[in-house]
N, C-alpha and C positions, 0 to 999 in steps of 0.2 A: 738771866736764865742760866748762863754759863759763867763759872768762876775760873779764873786762871791766875797763877802767880809764877814766880821765877822757877819753881820746882815742878809745877804741873801745868801742862799745856794740852788742850784737846785738838787733835788733828782731825778736823771734820771732813777732810778730803779722803780719809780712810774709811771705806764702807763698814768695816768691822766696828770701828769706834762709833760711827754714826748710828748703826743698828743697835748698839748697846744703849744709846740714849733714847731711841725710839721705843725700846722695850720698857724703859723705866718710866716714861711719860705716858699720859693718857692721850696718845696721838695715833692710835692704831688706824691705818689706812692713809696716813699722810705720806706724801712722796718725799724722797730725799731732797728734791729741788725746793719744795715748799718748806721743809724743815730748815734748810739752810737759809731761806729767806727770813724765817722767824728768828734764827740765831743771830742774824745781822742787826736786829732791832737795837741791841745795846749800843752798837757803834753809832747808829743814827741818833740815838738819844744823847750820847756823849757829845756828838758834834753839835747838836742844837744847844745843849747845856753850855758849851763853850761860847756860842754866839750870844747867849743871854748873860754871860758873865758869871754863870754858876760854876763853881770850881769842880763839882763832882755830881753825878746823878745820885739822887737820894734813894737808896734802896735799903740801907741798913736799919733805919728807923722810920718806916713809912708812916704817913699821916692817915692811911687807910689801906684797904686791900680791895682791889678790883678784880673781878673774875669775868672773863669773856666766854660765854657758852655758845660756841658755834655749832650749827646743826650737822656739819660734816667737814672733814678735811679734804674731801674729794673735789671740792669746788675752789677754784683759784682765788675767787674773791675773799673767801674766809681766811686763807693763809695770808694774803696781803693785808687784810683788815687787822689780823692779829699782830702782824709785824708792826704796823703803825700804832695800834692800841698799846702795845708794850712800850714803844718809844714814848708815846704821850704820857702813859701812866708813870713811867720813871721820872719824866720831867716834872710832873706834878707831885712827886714824892709818894706815889701810891705803889704798894706791892701789886704784883700781877700774876694771874693764873690764866692759862688757856686750856679749855677742855673741849674735846671732840665728842659731840652728841651721837655720832654714827647714825644719823637720820632716825633717831628714836626719842620721841618726846618724853617717855617715861624715864629714859636714861638721863635726859636733861633735868627733869624734876629731881631725880636722885642726886645729880651733881649739884644742883642749887642747894638742896638740903645740906649736903656735905660742905659746901663752901661757906654757907652761913654758920654752920656749926664750928667751922675752923676759924671763924673771925672775919670773913669777908663782909664788908659793909657797903659794897657797891657792886652791882652786877649788870652786865649787858647780856640780854637774851637775844640770840639770833637763831630762831627755831624753824623746824620743818613744817610746823603747823601751829595752830593756836591752842591746842588742847591743854597745854600745861600753864598757860599764861595766868589764868585766874588763881591757881594754886600757888604759883611762884610769887604772885603779888601778895597773897595772904602770908606766905612765909617771910617776905620782906618786911611786912608790917610787924609780924610777931618778933622778928629779930632786930627791928629798928635799923634796917639796912635799906639803902636806896636801890631802886630797880629801874632800868630803862630797857625798852623793847624796840627792836628794829625789824621791819618787814613783817613776817608772818605773825598774825595775831588772831584773836577770837573776835570776828566782826561784831560791832555794836557793844563790845566791852571796852570801856575807856578807863584811863587813870582815875577819873572822877568816881567810877564805880568801885574803886579799890580803896586807896588811902593816899595821903601825901607822899608816902614812900614809893609809890609808883609815880616817879617824877616825870617820865617822858615816854611817849610813843612817837616815833618819827620815821618817816620813809621818804624816798624821793617821790615827787609828783609824777607817778608812773603813767597815768592815762595819756596825758599830753606827750610825755617823753616817748612812749612806745608808738603812739600814733605818728609822731614826727619821723621816727626811724623807719617805720613801715612806709610812710609816704615817700621817703627817699628811695626805697626799694621799688615801689610801684611806679614812680616817675621814670626810673631808669629802665625797668622792665618794659614799660610802654614805649619809651623812646628807642630802645635797642631791639626789642623783639616784636613790637606792635601789640603788646599785651601777652596774655597767656595764663597758664595754670600755676598756682603756687600752693605750697604746703606749709603747715605750721608745726614746729616742734616745741611743745610747751614745757612747763616746769613740773611742779608737784600738784596733782589734782587736789583741789580744796584749799591750796595755799592762797591766802587772800591777795597777795601781790600778783600772783600768776593770773588770777581772775581779772584784776585791774588791767594788767598788760594785754590780756586777750581782748578786753573791751576796747582799749586804745587801738590795737591792731585792726580789729574788725571795723572800727569807725573810719579808718583810713581808706578802705575800699570804696566808700561812697563816691569819692571824687575821681575814681579810676575805673570806669565801667568796662574797660577791655581786659581787666584782670579778674581772676577768680580764686578764692581760697577753696581748694577742692577737698582737703583732708587735713587731719592733724593727729598727732599722738604725743603722749607725755615723754619728755626726755629726762625728767626728774632733776633738772638743773645741773647735770654732770655729763661729762664727755662720753663715757662708756655707754650709758643708757640712751643717750641722744644718738650715738652712732647706730645702735641697734634699731631705734625708732625710725631713723632716716632710711636705713636699708629696707625696712618693712614698707615704708611709704613709697620709696622708689620702685619697689617691686609691684606696687598697685598702680602707679601712675608713671607712664613712660615719657611724658612730654613736659616735665616740670621745668620752669624757667626761673623760679625764685623760691627762697625759703625764709620764713620769718622765725628766727630762733629766739627763745624767750630769755636767754642771757648769753654771755660770751663763751662760757664753758659749753653750753648747748651748741653754739655756732662752731666751736672746734670739733665737736662730734659730727656735726653736719658736714663740715669740710672734709673730714676723714672718710665719711661714708661716700661722699661724691667722688673722691679720689679712688676709692675701692671699686666704684662702678664705672670708672673710666671717664668721669666728668670733671671739668675744670671749674673750681669755685672762682667766681669773678669773671669767667668767660662764658661757659656754657650755662651755668646756673649762678644767680646772684644771691648773696646771703647777707642778712643783717642780724645783729644781736643786741645786747643791752649790758650795762654796768660799767664798761670802760676798764676791763682788766688789762694786764700787761699783754697777754696773748691776743686779746681782742684788738688792742691798738696796733700791735705788730702785724696782725693779719690785714688790717686796713692799709697799713703802709705797704705791704706786699701786694695789695690788690686782690687778696682772697676774700676779704669781707668788705662790704660796701659801707656800713655805718654801725655805730653803737651809740647808746646814750651814756655819756660819761658821768656816772654817779660817783666814781672814785672811792675805792676802799679807804684810802687815807683820810678822806673828808669825814666819812662816817666815824672813823676811829677818833679823830680829834674832837669832833663835835660832841660825841657821846661822853668821852672821857672828861672834857671840860665841864659838861653839865653835871656829871657825878661829883667832880671835884668841888664845884660851886655849892651844891646842896649839902655836901659833907661839911662845908665851911659856913653854913648858915644862910646862904642866899635862898630866897623863896621865889619860884616862878609864878607869874600871873597865870590865870586860867588859860589865856590864849597862847601861852608858851608851853603848855603841857602836852599838846599834840601839834606836831610841826611837819611841814614838807621842806625838803631841800630840792632845788631845781637843777636838773642835769643839763648838759649841753650836747646837742646832736653832733657827733664827731664823724667826720668823713675824711677822705684823702686830702681835702683842701685845708683842714685845720689840725690833722692828727699830729703834725710835727710839734705843735705847741704842747700837746698832751704828752707826747713821748719825752720831750725835753724836760718837762717839769716832774712827771710822775713815774717815768719808766727808766730813762737813761740819765738819771740825775745823780748817780754816784752817792756821795755822802751828803748831798744837799737836801735837807728836809723840805717836803713839798709845801708845808704849812707852818705858820708860827702857832703851834698849838696853844701856847700860853696866852696869846692874844685872843683866842676864842673864849677865854674865861672872863666872866664879869666880876669875879672876886680878884683875880690877879690884875685885871685891867678895868677897874670900875668905870672909867671915863672914856677910854679909847679902845674898848673891846671891839673886835672885828670878827664876824662869823666867817669871812673869807669865802662866802658862797651866798647865793640867794635863798633866804629863809622866809617862809610865810606860814601862818596858822593853817592847820589841816582841817578841811571841811569833811566831816564824816559822811555827809549825804553824797558827796562826790566820791570819796574813797570807797564806800561800801554800797554804792548804787546797785540796785538789782539783787542784793543779797537779803534774804528774809530776816526781819527783826524777830527776836525771841518774844514769846507770848508775854504781854504785859510790859514790854519795854517802853521806857520813857526817856526823853532827853534829860541830861543832867542840868539842873538849874544853873550851875556855875558856867557850864558850856554855853547855854542860851543867853545868859546875862552878858557874857563876854562878847558874844556876837551882836547883841542888841544895844549895848551901852557905849559903844565906840571903842572899847578896849581892843577888839580884833583889828580895827584899822590902825589904832595907835601903835600896836605891836608891829604890824606890817611896815608902817612908815619908819619906826625906830630901827628895825633891823636893816631896812633899805639905807637909812642914813649912816649906819655904822659899817656898812659893807664897803670897804675901801680897796682891799687887795683882791684883784679880780681872780675868779676861779680859773678862767682860761687866760693865763698870762704867766710870766716868769715867777718862780718861787720868790718869796720875800727875802730869802737867804742867798739868792743867786749872786755869785761874785764875792760872797763873804766867807765861804768855806775853802 
């Protein structure tokens, strides 16, 4: 992203210099802190390239161009995911672009058109809703460019309904993950306060993953009869709106003992609202989140946040970039590999130090061997470095109405019924060697 030589250096500690770059890039709304995190991606890529024995990161003549369309730069997860996606892209010899959708699906659609027109042949969509997914899939086919979608989507619209260029839809297995995080909260609320009233601060209404997380949250209450979810409001997955939503909820309910936040940015907004109301997060009111961002992990360490589901932005980055690199180089996924779940780890004060050491306070040590995630780069010893399973659409979109005339894709049904689903599950399990919750594969080598 940044070039420097002996005669030209960018002093990113100078706010005037930094602001000039923010003005030139499509990153309106991104904070200086997150911009600096993005800027450091090149250093991480160079460090990993050295570990692989690659003399320099390939950027001058990339084998493809990857664009990451994030739905906003106001969410910490997006900035961290872009940081890692840029590092992975450079290591795979892919050019890289990051675009801020500013919570606007039409803007993202325009960005996708522009990227395809400018030669991008690989695109990761991280959208605020699923309204643009079908059209972006059509554009990918028209431009013979590969497209992968994470999290928000159009329920019941699958890669099989588009083309082979829609290579992947993948999300964490959110139902079990958010149920587990909520259970940690309800157990502690019951033990510490004897039960009580809780509130929820959700994400974006209509966002498919938000709906799944809410279902997981609600399922957790069945085993904790002394607890009650008394109200909820959307926090739009960002801190500012979550702070306002929490303040509104606290004005309605005076005896709240717990808050289920729908991600870690939401949890940060909740914690700020509690503080403004003279309440101590982790003492007077217990809070949980999701995603495993840097601030979420640090809040757990401080005792302000009870738990999160560690989805890890860097894992998304490596997994999606490796898939796009593979299909650009001729690899063809089986039907059961075109919709996948990765499985997060419930993170609490008991295990957060492992997460902090590998993903937060890791200096220049890359958290994953991105190249090892690739079946083209490592056809025999590839390692997803996380638990991966085929995605069951009846679980993912349970309770959401199917469009009129909707039918299961024959390829999807065949994969489930002919043994391929199980074979893929077992194959990914067998190749999973480097544990997601453990030291970096590069620890001690940088």
